[in-house]
C-alpha positions as CSV (number, residue, x, y, z in Angstrom):
1,M,0.0,0.0,0.0
2,K,2.8,2.4,0.9
3,N,4.5,1.7,-2.4
4,K,1.3,2.5,-4.4
5,I,0.9,5.8,-2.5
6,L,4.5,6.7,-3.0
7,G,4.3,5.9,-6.7
8,K,1.2,8.2,-7.1
9,T,3.0,11.0,-5.1
10,M,6.0,10.8,-7.4
11,I,3.8,10.9,-10.5
12,I,1.9,13.9,-9.2
13,G,5.2,15.7,-8.3
14,L,6.6,15.2,-11.8
15,V,3.4,16.4,-13.4
16,I,3.4,19.5,-11.2
17,L,6.9,20.3,-12.2
18,F,6.1,19.8,-15.9
19,I,2.9,21.9,-15.7
20,G,4.7,24.6,-13.6
21,A,7.4,24.8,-16.2
22,S,5.0,25.1,-19.1
23,V,2.5,27.5,-17.5
24,T,4.8,29.9,-15.6
25,V,7.8,30.2,-17.8
26,G,9.4,33.3,-16.2
27,A,11.3,36.2,-17.7
28,N,12.9,38.8,-15.5
29,I,13.7,42.2,-17.0
30,D,17.2,42.2,-18.4
31,K,17.8,45.9,-18.4
32,R,20.8,46.6,-20.5
33,S,21.8,50.2,-21.2
34,S,24.6,51.1,-23.4
35,G,25.7,54.7,-23.8
36,P,28.5,57.2,-24.0
37,Y,28.2,58.9,-20.7
38,Q,30.9,58.9,-18.0
39,S,31.5,61.7,-15.6
40,T,35.0,62.3,-16.9
41,D,37.4,60.6,-19.3
42,I,41.0,60.9,-18.4
43,F,42.9,62.4,-21.4
44,W,46.3,62.8,-19.7
45,E,47.8,62.3,-16.3
46,E,51.3,62.6,-14.8
47,N,52.7,61.6,-11.4
48,F,56.5,61.5,-12.2
49,D,56.9,58.2,-10.5
50,S,58.3,56.4,-13.5
51,Y,61.3,58.8,-14.0
52,D,64.7,58.4,-12.4
53,L,65.2,60.3,-9.1
54,G,67.1,63.5,-9.7
55,S,66.7,63.4,-13.5
56,S,65.9,66.4,-15.6
57,M,62.3,66.5,-16.9
58,H,63.4,68.1,-20.2
59,G,62.7,65.6,-22.9
60,Q,60.8,63.2,-20.6
61,G,57.1,62.4,-20.9
62,G,56.4,65.3,-23.2
63,W,57.9,67.8,-20.8
64,R,60.6,70.4,-21.8
65,G,62.0,73.7,-21.0
66,W,60.4,76.9,-22.3
67,D,61.4,77.6,-25.9
68,N,63.0,74.1,-25.8
69,N,65.7,75.3,-23.4
70,P,67.1,72.3,-21.5
71,D,68.3,74.6,-18.7
72,A,64.7,75.8,-18.0
73,T,63.9,72.4,-16.6
74,G,62.5,70.9,-13.4
75,Y,63.9,67.9,-11.6
76,V,62.4,64.6,-10.3
77,T,62.5,64.6,-6.5
78,D,61.4,62.6,-3.5
79,V,61.7,65.5,-1.0
80,Q,57.9,65.7,-1.2
81,A,55.3,63.6,-3.0
82,Q,51.5,63.6,-3.2
83,S,51.6,60.1,-4.6
84,S,54.8,58.2,-3.6
85,P,57.6,58.2,-4.5
86,H,58.2,61.2,-6.7
87,S,57.1,64.8,-7.7
88,V,58.7,67.5,-9.8
89,E,60.7,70.3,-8.2
90,I,60.4,73.9,-9.6
91,A,63.0,76.5,-8.5
92,W,65.9,78.5,-9.7
93,F,68.7,76.1,-10.6
94,G,72.2,77.4,-11.3
95,G,71.0,80.9,-12.0
96,T,68.2,79.8,-14.3
97,A,64.6,79.7,-13.5
98,A,62.7,76.5,-14.1
99,D,60.2,77.2,-16.8
100,L,58.8,73.7,-17.5
101,I,56.0,73.1,-20.0
102,H,53.9,70.3,-21.3
103,E,52.0,70.7,-24.6
104,F,48.6,69.3,-25.6
105,T,46.9,68.8,-28.9
106,G,43.2,68.2,-29.5
107,V,41.9,70.1,-26.5
108,S,39.9,72.8,-28.1
109,S,36.2,72.0,-27.7
110,G,33.8,70.7,-25.0
111,E,34.4,70.9,-21.3
112,W,37.7,70.0,-19.5
113,I,39.1,69.9,-16.0
114,F,42.8,70.5,-15.5
115,T,44.1,69.4,-12.0
116,A,47.5,69.8,-10.4
117,Y,48.6,69.3,-6.8
118,Q,51.1,71.9,-5.4
119,Y,53.3,71.8,-2.3
120,I,54.8,75.1,-1.0
121,P,57.0,74.8,2.1
122,S,56.7,77.3,4.8
123,D,60.3,78.5,4.3
124,F,59.6,79.2,0.6
125,S,61.1,82.4,-0.6
126,G,60.3,84.4,-3.8
127,E,57.5,84.0,-6.3
128,T,56.5,81.0,-8.4
129,N,53.8,80.8,-11.1
130,F,51.3,78.3,-12.5
131,L,50.1,79.2,-16.0
132,L,47.9,77.7,-18.8
133,L,48.4,79.0,-22.4
134,N,46.0,78.8,-25.4
135,T,48.8,79.5,-27.9
136,Y,52.4,78.3,-27.6
137,N,55.3,77.9,-30.1
138,D,59.0,77.8,-29.4
139,G,60.1,81.4,-29.9
140,G,56.4,82.6,-30.1
141,P,53.8,83.5,-30.6
142,Y,52.3,82.9,-27.1
143,H,49.0,83.7,-25.5
144,W,48.2,83.1,-21.8
145,S,44.6,82.2,-20.7
146,N,45.5,82.5,-17.0
147,A,48.4,83.1,-14.6
148,L,48.6,82.4,-10.9
149,S,51.4,83.9,-8.8
150,F,52.4,82.5,-5.3
151,S,54.4,85.1,-3.3
152,S,56.3,84.5,-0.1
153,D,56.1,88.3,0.6
154,T,52.3,88.5,0.8
155,G,51.6,84.8,1.7
156,E,48.9,84.9,-1.1
157,V,48.1,83.3,-4.3
158,R,47.1,86.0,-6.7
159,S,45.3,85.8,-10.1
160,W,46.2,88.0,-13.0
161,E,42.9,89.8,-12.3
162,G,44.0,90.7,-8.8
163,E,41.9,88.2,-6.8
164,T,43.7,86.6,-3.9
165,L,43.5,83.7,-1.4
166,L,45.9,82.8,1.4
167,I,48.6,80.2,0.5
168,I,48.3,77.0,2.3
169,F,51.8,76.0,3.3
170,D,53.3,72.6,4.1
171,Q,50.6,70.5,2.6
172,W,49.5,69.4,-0.9
173,V,46.8,71.7,-2.3
174,E,44.7,71.1,-5.4
175,I,44.7,73.7,-8.2
176,R,41.8,73.0,-10.5
177,V,40.9,74.8,-13.7
178,E,37.4,74.1,-15.2
179,I,37.3,75.0,-18.8
180,D,34.2,75.3,-21.0
181,F,35.2,76.0,-24.6
182,S,31.6,76.2,-25.8
183,A,31.0,79.1,-23.4
184,D,34.5,80.5,-23.7
185,W,34.8,80.4,-19.9
186,Q,37.1,79.2,-17.2
187,E,36.9,78.9,-13.4
188,I,40.0,78.4,-11.3
189,Y,39.9,76.9,-7.8
190,Y,42.6,76.8,-5.1
191,D,41.9,74.2,-2.4
192,D,38.3,74.0,-3.8
193,D,37.8,77.8,-3.2
194,L,37.0,79.8,-6.3
195,L,39.8,82.2,-7.0
196,V,38.8,83.7,-10.4
197,E,36.5,83.2,-13.4
198,K,36.8,84.8,-16.8
199,S,36.7,84.3,-20.6
200,W,39.3,81.7,-21.7
201,T,40.2,83.5,-24.9
202,E,40.5,87.0,-23.3
203,G,42.6,85.6,-20.5
204,I,45.5,87.8,-19.7
205,E,44.6,90.0,-22.7
206,P,42.2,89.7,-25.6
207,G,43.1,87.8,-28.8
208,G,43.3,84.2,-27.6
209,V,41.8,81.1,-29.2
210,L,39.7,78.2,-28.0
211,N,42.5,75.8,-27.3
212,L,44.7,74.4,-24.5
213,A,48.2,74.6,-25.8
214,C,50.3,73.9,-22.7
215,V,50.8,74.1,-18.9
216,D,53.7,76.2,-17.7
217,L,55.4,75.8,-14.3
218,Y,57.6,78.9,-13.9
219,A,59.9,79.7,-11.0
220,G,59.5,83.4,-11.5
221,D,61.4,86.4,-12.8
222,A,63.6,86.6,-9.7
223,S,65.3,83.9,-7.7
224,S,62.9,81.6,-5.8
225,T,63.3,78.5,-3.8
226,S,61.7,75.1,-4.3
227,V,58.0,74.3,-4.7
228,Y,56.7,70.9,-5.8
229,Y,54.0,69.6,-8.2
230,D,52.5,66.2,-8.5
231,D,49.5,64.2,-9.8
232,F,48.5,66.2,-12.8
233,S,45.4,65.2,-14.8
234,L,43.4,66.5,-17.7
235,D,39.9,65.1,-17.9
236,G,37.3,65.6,-20.6
237,V,33.9,66.2,-19.0
238,A,31.0,64.2,-20.5
239,T,28.2,66.5,-21.8
240,D,26.0,63.9,-23.6
241,P,22.7,62.5,-22.4
242,D,22.5,58.7,-21.6
243,L,19.4,56.7,-22.1
244,D,18.4,54.4,-19.2
245,C,15.3,52.4,-18.5
246,E,13.9,50.2,-15.7
247,G,10.9,48.0,-15.1
248,T,9.3,44.6,-15.6
249,L,7.1,43.2,-18.4
250,N,6.3,39.6,-17.5
251,W,2.8,38.1,-17.8
252,I,1.7,34.5,-17.1
253,D,-1.6,32.6,-17.4
254,V,-3.0,35.1,-19.9
255,E,-6.2,34.3,-21.7
256,P,-5.7,34.4,-25.5
257,G,-7.1,37.6,-26.9
258,S,-7.2,39.4,-23.6
259,T,-5.4,42.6,-22.8
260,V,-2.6,42.9,-20.2
261,E,-0.9,46.0,-18.9
262,G,2.5,46.9,-17.6
263,T,4.9,49.8,-17.2
264,F,8.6,50.7,-17.4
265,T,10.4,54.0,-16.8
266,V,12.8,56.0,-19.0
267,E,15.3,58.5,-17.7
268,N,18.4,60.5,-18.7
269,A,21.4,59.3,-16.7
270,G,23.8,61.5,-18.6
271,A,25.6,64.8,-18.0
272,P,23.9,67.5,-15.9
273,G,21.9,69.8,-18.1
274,S,22.0,67.4,-21.1
275,E,18.7,66.8,-23.0
276,L,17.6,63.4,-24.2
277,S,15.3,62.6,-27.1
278,W,14.2,59.0,-27.1
279,E,11.9,56.6,-29.0
280,I,10.8,53.0,-29.1
281,E,12.7,51.4,-31.9
282,Y,11.5,47.8,-31.7
283,Y,9.0,45.6,-30.0
284,P,7.8,42.0,-30.5
285,S,5.7,41.1,-33.6
286,W,3.4,38.9,-31.6
287,G,0.3,40.4,-30.0
288,T,-0.9,44.0,-30.4
289,W,1.2,46.6,-28.6
290,T,0.4,50.1,-27.4
291,F,2.9,52.4,-25.7
292,N,2.0,55.7,-24.0
293,P,4.2,57.7,-24.6
294,E,6.1,56.0,-27.4
295,S,8.8,58.8,-27.6
296,G,9.9,61.9,-25.8
297,T,12.2,65.0,-26.1
298,G,14.0,67.4,-23.8
299,L,14.4,64.9,-20.9
300,T,17.2,66.1,-18.5
301,P,18.9,64.2,-15.7
302,E,17.2,66.7,-13.3
303,D,13.7,65.6,-14.5
304,D,11.8,62.7,-12.9
305,A,11.8,59.5,-14.9
306,I,9.1,59.1,-17.5
307,T,6.6,56.2,-16.9
308,V,5.7,54.4,-20.1
309,D,2.3,52.6,-19.9
310,V,2.2,49.4,-22.0
311,E,-0.9,47.5,-23.2
312,V,-0.7,44.2,-25.1
313,V,-3.5,42.2,-26.6
314,A,-2.4,38.6,-26.2
315,P,-2.1,36.3,-29.2
316,D,-4.9,33.7,-29.8
317,E,-2.7,30.6,-29.3
318,Q,-3.2,28.4,-26.3
319,E,-0.4,26.8,-24.4
320,E,2.3,29.1,-25.7
321,T,5.1,31.2,-24.2
322,F,5.9,34.3,-26.2
323,T,9.2,36.1,-25.7
324,G,10.9,39.1,-27.2
325,E,12.3,42.5,-26.3
326,V,11.4,46.2,-26.3
327,V,14.3,48.3,-27.6
328,L,14.5,52.0,-26.9
329,V,17.0,54.3,-28.6
330,N,18.5,57.8,-28.1
331,S,17.1,59.6,-31.2
332,E,20.4,61.4,-31.6
333,N,22.8,58.6,-30.9
334,P,21.9,55.1,-32.3
335,D,24.6,53.5,-30.2
336,D,22.8,54.6,-27.0
337,T,20.1,52.0,-26.4
338,C,18.2,50.3,-23.6
339,T,16.6,46.8,-23.9
340,I,13.8,45.3,-21.8
341,D,13.2,41.5,-22.2
342,V,9.5,40.5,-22.1
343,S,7.5,37.3,-21.9
344,L,3.8,36.3,-22.0
345,A,2.4,32.8,-21.4
346,T,-1.1,31.6,-22.2
347,P,-2.6,28.8,-20.0
348,V,-2.6,25.1,-20.7
349,N,-5.8,23.7,-22.3
350,Q,-7.5,21.6,-19.6
351,Q,-8.4,19.0,-22.3
352,V,-4.7,17.9,-22.5
353,I,-4.4,16.9,-18.8
354,N,-2.9,13.5,-18.4
355,P,-5.7,10.9,-17.9
356,L,-4.0,9.5,-14.9
357,L,-3.8,12.9,-13.3
358,Q,-7.4,13.5,-14.2
359,M,-8.4,10.3,-12.5
360,I,-6.4,11.2,-9.4
361,L,-8.1,14.6,-9.1
362,E,-11.5,13.1,-9.5
363,R,-10.8,10.5,-6.8
364,F,-9.6,13.2,-4.4
365,P,-11.7,16.2,-5.1
366,N,-10.5,18.3,-2.2
367,A,-6.8,17.5,-2.6
368,F,-4.0,19.3,-4.4
369,P,-5.4,22.9,-4.2
370,I,-2.3,24.4,-5.7
371,L,-2.3,22.0,-8.7
372,R,-6.0,22.7,-9.2
373,Y,-5.3,26.4,-9.2
374,L,-2.5,26.1,-11.8
375,L,-4.8,24.0,-14.0
376,G,-7.7,26.4,-13.6
377,L,-10.0,23.7,-12.2
């Protein structure tokens, strides 16, 4: 008797697994978003750690002395370092002022952040300078977009416009220049405090161009002692929108020909202030689909996500699981897409129930409530 009961139980269990697999085929949302947006893209960086201690930076890593003068160089040192083991030392060496430059090409549009870390000892004497140029050629012409002077006499960092902040001695301090070529504008921060903001092309004087030509680390017109720089970076700031979507579209036990509903959301995960135009590019060919809205424009990261209402009239076929995907696209960038996987399952026809299972259910009319629910009995 026990063997018979055990056999029936095993049969029912297998049938339940089979029916469960056929009726409730699941599909979770696989939300995949591909797009261009990153907060910043590192264009160039320098930490001096790969160079030999005590070596001249002229001719190394793209650095050289002003007008290609090897004597106007800085030197690799370990006296101070923001990132161990090395930094570059800028001072007067052998009666010649260090005037070390690094040139750039292709930095003439969009938004950029130039960052450098500077260390000025408390016993510093003289004046030292940090400068960015929009035009540079050996022997000229030159054009400066900005110039910061650090003076031991005043204990201040001073912009070419006359704005000042107190020098922070004996520690590494960030100098950050935020450049927006599209607006012809720059903002310069010292230790995260805004020092000066002005047109990039008008800089020291009018007549400049929308371009970053070089950085210049200059030890000044008169003798000055050592200051140190480390951990330079030049980062391109992303300004594009980035399409993103989230939600679930997964329907089971749907009567053929009936209408089901769902939602998902669309948002711009791109750069602040960017505007996204989006549209639904593709959806499954089975069923009848309706989206509201099916496209949009002017969506910014600061806006709330857009909710898209979905209605689907199920196909007429019984005992089928339909799958596919809804693909959304950035209207101005076909490579920026978002994909939502979907599935819809219609119920099993009760007429195909295994005769043995039918007999068991008739013999035990109050048993197996879950199985009866799955079968719609």
